[in-house]
C-alpha positions in Angstrom: -29.7 -14.6 6.0 -30.2 -11.8 8.1 -29.8 -8.1 6.3 -30.2 -4.6 7.7 -33.2 -2.7 6.1 -33.2 1.3 6.8 -37.0 2.1 8.7 -38.1 5.3 10.2 -40.9 5.5 12.6 -40.4 9.2 13.4 -43.4 11.4 12.5 -43.3 14.3 10.1 -41.5 17.5 11.3 -41.9 20.8 9.6 -40.6 23.7 11.8 -39.0 26.9 11.6 -35.5 26.5 13.8 -36.2 29.8 15.6 -39.8 28.8 16.9 -39.0 25.3 17.6 -38.4 25.4 21.7 -41.3 28.3 22.7 -43.3 26.1 20.5 -42.6 23.3 23.0 -45.3 23.0 25.3 -43.6 22.4 28.7 -45.8 21.5 32.0 -43.0 22.0 33.5 -42.1 24.5 36.0 -39.1 25.0 38.5 -40.1 26.6 41.9 -36.9 27.6 42.3 -37.0 29.9 39.6 -38.9 33.1 41.0 -40.9 35.3 38.3 -37.9 38.0 39.5 -35.3 35.8 38.1 -37.2 35.6 34.6 -38.3 39.1 34.4 -34.8 40.6 35.7 -32.5 37.8 33.2 -34.7 36.5 30.7 -37.7 38.2 29.4 -36.3 41.6 28.7 -34.4 39.6 25.9 -37.2 38.0 24.6 -36.5 34.8 25.6 -40.2 32.7 27.1 -40.8 31.3 30.1 -41.8 28.1 28.5 -38.0 28.2 26.9 -36.2 28.6 30.7 -38.6 25.7 31.8 -37.5 23.5 28.9 -33.7 24.3 29.6 -34.1 23.9 33.2 -36.2 20.7 32.3 -32.9 19.2 30.3 -30.9 19.8 33.4 -29.0 22.8 33.0 -29.7 25.2 36.7 -31.2 28.7 36.2 -28.2 30.2 37.0 -26.3 28.9 34.4 -29.0 29.9 31.8 -28.9 33.2 32.9 -24.5 33.3 32.3 -25.2 31.7 29.0 -27.8 34.5 27.8 -25.2 37.1 29.5 -22.9 35.7 27.8 -24.1 36.3 24.1 -25.8 39.3 24.7 -28.3 41.1 22.7 -32.0 40.9 22.2 -33.2 37.9 21.1 -31.0 35.3 21.4 -31.1 32.3 19.2 -32.1 29.2 20.9 -30.0 27.1 19.3 -26.6 29.6 20.2 -28.1 29.1 24.0 -28.6 25.7 23.7 -24.6 25.1 22.2 -23.3 27.7 24.8 -25.5 25.6 27.6 -23.3 22.4 26.3 -19.8 24.1 26.3 -20.4 25.6 30.1 -22.0 22.3 30.8 -18.8 19.8 30.0 -17.2 20.4 32.9 -20.3 19.9 35.1 -21.0 16.9 37.0 -24.5 18.0 36.6 -25.6 16.7 33.6 -23.8 15.0 30.7 -24.0 17.4 27.1 -24.4 14.6 24.4 -28.0 13.4 26.7 -28.7 16.8 27.1 -29.1 17.6 23.2 -30.4 14.5 22.3 -33.2 15.0 25.1 -33.9 18.4 23.4 -34.2 17.1 19.9 -36.1 14.2 21.1 -38.7 16.8 22.4 -38.4 18.6 19.3 -40.7 15.1 17.9 -37.9 13.4 16.3 -37.4 9.6 17.1 -34.9 8.8 19.4 -32.6 6.2 16.9 -32.5 9.1 14.3 -31.6 11.7 16.6 -28.9 9.4 17.6 -27.7 8.9 14.4 -27.6 12.6 13.6 -25.7 13.4 16.9 -22.9 10.5 16.0 -22.6 11.8 12.6 -22.5 15.8 13.3 -20.9 15.7 16.7 -23.3 17.1 19.7 -21.6 20.1 19.8 -22.6 21.2 16.4 -26.4 22.2 17.3 -27.5 23.7 14.3 -25.9 21.3 11.9 -28.1 18.4 13.7 -31.1 20.5 13.4 -31.2 21.2 9.6 -30.0 17.5 8.5 -33.3 16.2 10.8 -35.3 18.9 9.4 -34.3 17.9 6.3 -35.1 14.4 6.5 -38.5 15.1 7.3 -38.9 17.3 4.3 -37.0 14.4 2.0 -39.8 11.6 3.6 -42.4 13.9 2.6 -41.3 14.1 -0.8 -40.8 9.9 -0.3 -44.6 9.7 1.2 -45.9 11.4 -1.8 -44.3 9.8 -4.6 -45.3 6.8 -2.7 -49.0 7.7 -3.0 -48.7 8.2 -6.4 -46.9 4.6 -7.4 -49.6 2.7 -4.9 -52.3 5.2 -7.4 -50.2 3.8 -10.6 -50.6 0.3 -9.6 -54.0 0.1 -8.9 -54.9 0.8 -12.3 -52.8 -2.2 -13.5 -53.4 -5.7 -14.1 -52.9 -7.5 -10.2 -51.5 -10.4 -11.3 -49.0 -8.6 -13.7 -47.9 -6.4 -11.1 -47.2 -9.2 -8.2 -47.1 -12.6 -10.1 -45.0 -11.4 -13.5 -42.9 -14.5 -14.7 -40.7 -12.8 -17.0 -38.5 -9.8 -17.0 -40.0 -8.0 -20.1 -43.7 -7.8 -18.2 -42.0 -6.2 -15.5 -40.2 -3.9 -17.3 -43.0 -2.6 -19.4 -45.1 -2.1 -16.1 -42.3 0.1 -14.8 -41.9 1.8 -17.5 -46.0 2.3 -18.2 -45.7 4.1 -14.4 -43.1 6.7 -15.9 -39.8 5.0 -15.0 -37.0 5.3 -16.9 -36.2 1.8 -19.4 -32.4 2.5 -18.0 -33.3 2.8 -14.5 -36.1 0.0 -14.0 -33.9 -2.4 -15.8 -31.1 -1.8 -14.0 -33.0 -2.0 -10.8 -34.8 -5.8 -11.9 -31.2 -7.1 -12.5 -30.0 -5.9 -8.9 -33.1 -7.1 -7.2 -32.7 -11.0 -9.2 -29.5 -11.4 -8.4 -30.5 -13.4 -5.0 -32.2 -15.8 -7.2 -35.5 -15.5 -7.1 -37.5 -13.3 -9.3 -38.5 -9.7 -7.4 -42.5 -8.7 -7.7 -42.9 -5.0 -9.0 -43.7 -3.5 -5.5 -40.5 -4.5 -4.4 -38.2 -3.0 -7.7 -40.1 0.2 -7.1 -39.2 0.4 -3.0 -35.2 0.0 -4.8 -35.6 2.1 -7.5 -37.4 4.7 -4.5 -34.5 3.5 -2.0 -31.8 4.3 -4.7 -33.4 7.8 -5.5 -33.3 9.0 -2.2 -30.2 7.7 -1.2 -28.6 10.1 -4.4 -30.4 13.1 -3.0 -29.5 13.1 0.3 -26.4 11.7 1.5 -27.0 9.7 4.6 -29.9 7.7 5.5 -30.7 5.4 8.9 -29.6 1.7 8.7 -31.8 -0.3 11.3 -31.6 -4.2 12.3 -34.5 -5.9 11.4 -35.7 -9.1 13.4 -33.9 -11.6 13.3 -34.4 -14.2 11.1 -33.7 -18.0 10.2 -30.5 -18.5 7.6 -31.2 -20.6 4.9 -28.8 -21.0 2.1 -25.4 -19.8 1.8 -25.5 -19.1 -1.7 -29.0 -17.2 -1.5 -26.7 -13.9 -0.8 -29.6 -11.0 -0.8 -32.8 -10.1 -1.5 -34.1 -6.5 -2.7 -35.3 -6.0 0.8 -32.0 -6.5 1.9 -30.4 -4.1 0.3 -28.9 -1.5 2.3 -30.6 1.9 2.5 -27.0 3.8 2.5 -25.9 6.6 0.4 -24.4 7.1 -2.9 -21.2 8.2 -3.2 -21.0 11.5 -4.4 -18.9 10.8 -7.5 -19.5 9.4 -11.0 -17.4 6.3 -9.9 -21.0 4.4 -9.3 -22.8 6.0 -12.1 -20.3 4.6 -14.6 -17.5 1.8 -14.8 -14.6 2.3 -12.6 -11.9 2.7 -14.1 -8.1 1.4 -13.4 -5.8 4.3 -12.6 -2.2 4.0 -14.2 0.5 3.6 -12.6 -1.5 1.8 -9.6 0.0 3.3 -6.6 -3.4 4.4 -4.8 -3.5 7.3 -2.5 0.5 7.0 -2.5 3.0 3.9 -2.2 6.3 4.6 -0.4 9.5 6.0 -2.3 7.5 7.1 -5.1 6.3 10.2 -7.0 2.5 11.4 -6.8 1.8 11.0 -2.8 -1.6 12.1 -2.4 -2.7 14.4 0.8 -6.1 13.8 0.5 -8.8 11.3 -0.7 -9.9 12.7 -4.4 -13.3 11.5 -2.7 -14.2 12.1 0.9 -15.5 10.0 2.9 -19.2 10.1 3.6 -20.3 11.2 7.1 -21.9 8.1 8.0 -18.8 6.4 7.0 -16.4 8.4 9.3 -14.0 7.1 12.4 -14.0 3.8 14.2 -14.6 1.2 13.8 -12.3 1.5 10.9 -12.8 -1.1 8.3 -10.8 -2.6 5.5 -12.2 -4.7 2.3 -9.1 -6.0 -0.3 -10.5 -7.9 -3.4 -8.7 -8.4 -6.7 -8.5 -4.8 -9.0 -9.4 -6.6 -12.6 -12.4 -7.4 -12.0 -15.5 -7.9 -13.8 -17.1 -4.8 -15.5 -19.5 -3.6 -12.7 -18.0 -5.3 -9.6 -16.7 -2.7 -7.8 -18.6 -0.1 -8.6 -21.2 -2.5 -7.0 -18.5 -3.2 -3.8 -18.1 0.5 -3.4 -22.3 1.3 -3.5 -22.1 -1.6 -0.2 -19.5 0.2 1.6 -20.8 3.9 2.1 -19.7 4.6 -1.6 -16.4 4.6 -0.9 -13.9 4.9 -3.5 -11.6 2.2 -4.0 -7.6 2.6 -3.3 -5.9 0.6 -6.1 -2.4 -0.6 -5.8 -0.1 -3.0 -7.2 2.4 -4.9 -5.0 5.2 -4.2 -7.3 5.6 -0.9 -5.6 6.3 -3.0 -2.1 8.4 -6.1 -3.8 9.5 -8.2 -6.8 6.0 -9.7 -7.9 3.2 -7.7 -9.3 -0.5 -8.2 -7.3 -3.3 -5.8 -9.0 -5.8 -5.4 -5.7 -8.3 -2.8 -4.7 -9.0 -1.8 -0.9 -12.1 0.1 0.4 -11.4 1.5 3.9 -12.3 4.3 6.0 -8.6 4.6 7.2 -6.7 7.8 7.6 -4.2 8.4 4.8 -1.8 10.7 6.5 1.9 9.6 8.3 1.5 5.9 6.7 5.1 4.0 6.7 6.6 1.0 5.5 7.6 -1.5 7.6 11.3 -2.9 8.4 12.9 -4.7 6.4 11.7 -3.8 3.4 11.3 -6.3 0.8 13.5 -7.5 -2.4 12.3 -5.1 -4.9 13.8 -7.0 -8.4 13.9 -10.8 -8.8 17.5 -10.5 -9.1 17.2 -9.2 -5.3 14.6 -11.6 -4.2 16.5 -14.8 -5.6 20.4 -13.8 -5.8 21.4 -17.1 -6.6 19.3 -17.1 -10.3 21.7 -14.4 -10.9 24.6 -16.8 -12.2 22.1 -18.2 -14.8 19.7 -15.6 -15.7 20.2 -14.5 -19.3 21.1 -11.4 -20.9 17.6 -11.4 -23.0 15.3 -12.1 -20.3 14.8 -8.7 -19.2 12.4 -9.4 -16.4 13.0 -7.4 -13.4 9.4 -8.2 -11.6 7.1 -11.2 -11.6 3.5 -11.4 -12.2 0.9 -12.0 -9.9 1.1 -15.2 -8.1 -1.1 -17.3 -8.6 -3.6 -19.8 -6.2 -1.7 -23.3 -8.4 1.8 -24.8 -9.1 2.6 -22.6 -12.0 4.9 -24.3 -14.9 4.6 -27.9 -15.4 7.2 -30.3 -15.3 6.4 -30.6 -19.4 6.7 -27.0 -19.9 10.0 -26.6 -18.1 11.2 -29.6 -20.2 10.7 -27.7 -23.7 11.8 -24.8 -22.8 15.5 -26.8 -22.1 15.2 -28.2 -25.0 14.1 -25.7 -26.8 17.5 -23.5 -25.9 19.5 -26.7 -26.1 18.6 -27.2 -29.6 18.5 -23.2 -31.0 20.5 -21.3 -29.1 20.9 -18.0 -29.8 17.8 -17.8 -31.7 15.5 -14.7 -31.0 12.2 -15.9 -31.8 12.8 -19.4 -29.5 14.2 -16.6 -26.6 11.1 -14.5 -27.5 9.0 -17.6 -26.9 10.7 -18.8 -23.9 10.3 -15.4 -22.1 6.6 -15.2 -23.1 6.3 -18.5 -21.2 8.7 -17.6 -18.2 6.5 -14.4 -17.4 3.2 -16.4 -17.8 4.6 -19.2 -15.1 6.4 -16.8 -13.1 9.6 -19.2 -14.0 13.0 -18.6 -12.7 16.4 -19.7 -13.9 18.2 -22.3 -11.6 20.7 -23.3 -14.3 22.0 -22.9 -17.9 18.8 -23.7 -19.9 16.8 -24.6 -16.7 14.0 -22.9 -14.7 11.5 -23.8 -12.4 8.6 -22.4 -10.7 8.8 -20.2 -7.7 8.5 -22.8 -4.1 6.1 -22.2 -1.8 8.8 -20.5 0.8 9.5 -18.0 -1.9 6.3 -16.8 -2.6 5.6 -16.8 1.0 9.0 -14.5 0.9 7.3 -12.5 -1.7 3.9 -11.9 0.0 5.6 -10.8 3.3 5.3 -13.4 4.8 7.3 -15.6 7.6 9.9 -18.0 6.3 7.4 -21.7 6.4 4.1 -19.7 7.4 2.0 -22.3 5.8 4.7 -25.0 6.4 3.8 -27.8 8.8 1.0 -30.9 7.9 0.0 -28.6 4.7 0.6 -29.9 1.2 2.2 -28.2 -1.7 -1.1 -28.0 -3.7 -2.5 -26.4 -0.4 0.2 -23.8 0.2 0.4 -22.5 -3.1 -4.1 -22.1 -3.4 -3.6 -20.8 0.6 -0.8 -18.5 -0.6 -2.9 -17.4 -4.0 -5.8 -16.3 -2.0 -3.9 -14.0 0.8 -2.9 -10.2 1.1 0.7 -8.8 0.2 1.3 -8.1 3.4 3.4 -5.4 3.0 1.3 -3.6 1.1 -1.6 -3.8 3.8 0.7 -3.3 6.4 1.3 0.4 4.9 -1.9 0.8 4.6 -2.8 -0.1 8.2 0.4 1.8 9.4 -1.9 4.7 10.5 -3.5 2.6 13.2 -0.1 2.5 15.4 -0.4 5.6 17.3 -4.5 5.3 17.7 -3.8 1.9 19.1 -0.8 1.4 21.3 -2.4 -0.3 24.1 -3.5 -3.1 21.7 -6.3 -3.2 18.7 -9.1 -5.6 18.6 -9.8 -7.5 15.2 -12.7 -8.6 13.4 -11.2 -10.9 10.5 -13.4 -12.3 7.6 -12.0 -14.0 4.7 -8.6 -13.1 5.4 -7.2 -16.5 4.5 -3.8 -17.4 6.6 -3.7 -14.4 8.3 -2.3 -11.6 5.9 -4.0 -9.0 8.0 -3.0 -10.3 11.5 0.9 -10.5 10.1 0.8 -6.8 8.8 -0.4 -6.1 12.5 2.3 -7.9 13.9 5.2 -6.6 11.9 3.8 -3.2 12.3 4.1 -3.7 16.4 0.3 -2.9 17.0 0.0 -5.8 19.8 -3.6 -7.6 19.3 -5.5 -7.4 22.1 -8.2 -9.7 20.2 -8.6 -11.1 16.9 -11.7 -13.2 16.3 -11.6 -15.0 12.8 -14.2 -16.2 10.3 -12.3 -18.6 7.8 -14.1 -22.0 6.7 -10.9 -23.8 5.5 -9.1 -25.9 7.7 -6.2 -26.0 6.4 -6.0 -21.8 6.6 -7.4 -21.8 10.4 -4.8 -24.2 11.0 -1.7 -21.7 9.4 -3.3 -18.7 11.5 -3.5 -21.0 14.7 0.3 -21.6 14.5 1.3 -18.5 13.5 -0.4 -17.2 16.9 1.4 -20.1 18.7 4.4 -19.2 17.3 5.0 -15.5 17.7 3.8 -15.8 21.0 0.6 -13.6 21.4 -1.2 -12.6 24.3 -4.4 -11.7 23.3 -7.7 -13.8 22.5 -7.8 -15.5 19.2 -11.7 -16.6 18.9 -12.4 -18.5 15.6 -15.5 -19.7 13.6 -15.8 -21.5 10.9 -18.9 -20.3 8.5 -20.0 -16.6 8.5 -23.3 -17.8 9.3 -22.9 -18.3 12.7 -22.2 -14.5 13.2 -25.6 -13.5 13.3 -27.0 -10.1 14.5 -27.2 -11.6 17.9 -23.5 -13.4 18.2 -22.0 -10.4 16.8 -23.8 -8.0 19.7 -22.5 -11.0 21.9 -19.1 -10.7 20.9 -18.9 -6.9 21.5 -20.3 -6.6 24.7 -18.4 -9.3 25.5 -15.2 -7.9 24.4 -16.1 -3.9 24.1 -16.9 -4.2 20.5 -13.8 -4.0 17.5 -11.3 -1.6 16.7 -10.6 -2.6 13.1 -13.0 -4.8 10.4 -10.9 -6.4 8.1 -11.7 -8.4 5.1 -10.7 -9.9 1.8 -13.2 -12.6 0.0 -11.5 -15.5 -2.5 -11.1 -13.5 -5.7 -11.9 -16.6 -7.7 -14.8 -15.8 -9.4 -13.8 -12.5 -10.2 -9.6 -13.0 -11.1 -8.8 -12.3 -15.0 -6.7 -15.4 -15.3 -9.9 -17.3 -14.5 -12.0 -18.3 -17.5 -14.3 -21.2 -16.1 -16.5 -19.3 -13.3 -15.5 -15.6 -13.9 -18.7 -14.4 -12.9 -18.4 -11.7 -10.7 -19.8 -11.3 -7.5 -22.9 -13.6 -8.0 -20.1 -16.5 -7.5 -20.2 -18.9 -4.8 -16.8 -17.3 -3.3 -17.0 -13.6 -4.3 -20.5 -13.3 -3.1 -19.3 -13.5 0.6 -18.7 -9.9 0.0 -22.0 -9.3 0.7 -21.5 -11.4 4.0 -18.5 -8.6 4.8 -21.1 -6.1 4.1 -24.0 -7.3 6.4 -21.6 -7.7 9.5 -19.7 -4.6 9.0 -23.1 -2.7 9.0 -24.0 -4.7 12.3 -21.0 -3.6 13.8 -20.9 -0.4 12.9 -24.7 0.0 14.4 -23.6 -1.5 17.4 -20.8 0.2 17.9 -22.8 3.6 18.0 -24.9 2.3 20.2 -22.4 1.2 22.7 -21.1 5.2 22.3 -24.4 6.3 23.6 
């Protein structure tokens, strides 16, 4: 399995920003830059020959440098201000690219090209001071990390080598780390995470993880560089300690503590409801801003620690928890982590029926007054309410008509199995076509060569289209000519249906879906709606190695949106058998989403150069 690991090859840098350019040893001399010009326009304001030579070397003309110095005025002008002024002037000039100029300048200061490009992309090429400060802060952070590494290595050398590298018991490793000075709770948590791939990590690997986490908490960004591609083995072995992305921890208590679900569950706002938020409660980290956009969904009521882990692997962004009962007649509590804007959202038309009675008007005739339900519960992946259950309800009501206890029991059963009234004393489970309507899919979206059982399963694992479309609606003005989508584990195409209903043309959809049933359904939707774009399908996520991702992005010019959602079976509250969290065979697909997203964003950053 291929993952990303942070590696920095740049050397330490410790400069004062005011002296950085002057101390640069430039051998460049432009014969066209006369001594008279230097003395007249430069020397009297405290700018050295070497500094001017360096600006010339970067592509700026002597005339442009003179204008910039004259515009700034005063003696001893700050070199960063001069460079920013030159960049501003050069934007309208064909002689030089401001972006490459900034990169060349910072590389000339001694920073690595990869690190310079990262910070230029995050802060913007015009913010030279901020970029430089971030680079210098990183240099100091690296010094601190190396000092800690030296202390740890000294400590390791004094311990028993067999315990250090080959400890077969967690207690032994924990005891070793405690002796080295690591807090018990921090060491224990690190061991648990490092062992989550199925193999016991060595003490050295656990220490690497702890240091990476500490650095990420202290500094709000870090550079992620792809490792050399490795052969893929077992799909169930999802991660190892060295695969942990060295990303920023969120600036929020959410990652230190357990995520708490909001009440009401309206996320950053829902249509026609009070409490609309105009900004995120926690800002998106700089490293996760901007396109390509990403959007990940999973069940809200997950086991303890699941959403904390998901957030940590998606740049520390806080989940947006939304119950689809605010969009349709059925509850569907989901969490969404994304870097989309949240301003100017709008709901798709026509709006969904908002209550059970509006969704199923033929049931009104038989709906008893003592059944006060207006919303259905979450729609599951199996047929709810067997014939035995519905028969018992009918017989109990016929035998005990008017009995309050029987009525209460019946309502509880109806609520549990999402049963609706179809006759006197008669209830029935929802049909697939009715679930399609509640979830916002076209009528008969899952029909055609698909069994009832498969239709229930596919619908139960799908998006609620109206909810997702509300979040994606902000993309419509951003991509008026069409959008290129990488769709991971979205089943029957909930994301694609949402974009289609929003009227956003899909120029390209690269879909990864292992279920043949789901692939057939998406392909049928693509044909029935006469899409003009390209639909390219992959069966297994393991086909999307780093090389394939880069090939696809080179072929199609990159992706605008990476949308995904892993099956909720292993974390659903209704599952009492294999509810084991992200370690489950299905839900562990999240780590593949995280891996692919990282590859896409890194490749996109290089393509923007």
